[in-house]
Each structure stands twice: as C-alpha cells, then as structure tokens.
C-alpha positions, 0 to 999 in steps of 0.5 A: 500500500502506498503511503498517503501524503498529508499536507499537515505536519500533525497528520504526518507525525501521527502517521510516522509514529503509527498513532491512530489509523489512516482515517484519523490521519485524514481527519487531522489533515482535514481539520488543519485545512478547515482551521487554515480556511477559517483564519484566512477568512478572518485575514490572519494569514500567519496563523492560517499557514501555521495550521499546516506546520503544527506538530501532532503535540501542538494539534492535540494540546488542550484535547484531554477529553475532559 
C-alpha cells in the first residue's frame, strides 16, 4: 500500500509514529485545512499557514477529553 501524503505536519507525525489509523490521519489533515480556511477568512494569514506546520503535540494540546 502506498503511503498517503498529508499536507499537515500533525497528520504526518501521527502517521510516522503509527498513532491512530489512516482515517484519523485524514481527519487531522482535514481539520488543519478547515482551521487554515477559517483564519484566512478572518485575514490572519500567519496563523492560517501555521495550521499546516503544527506538530501532532501542538494539534492535540488542550484535547484531554475532559
């Protein structure tokens, strides 16, 4: 099976460490795109572009499930 290429660093990190499954990696990638689009609509290009370079740890920060 050919490895999927993800745009977001968080998805690539998760894939590299085997954290979750392919559907989770796709979710991380799609969520990064949604956040990017949100910040772009609000004129914040710096934060928008940072959504693709966040590590998995950064993407998960604050998501303790509580």
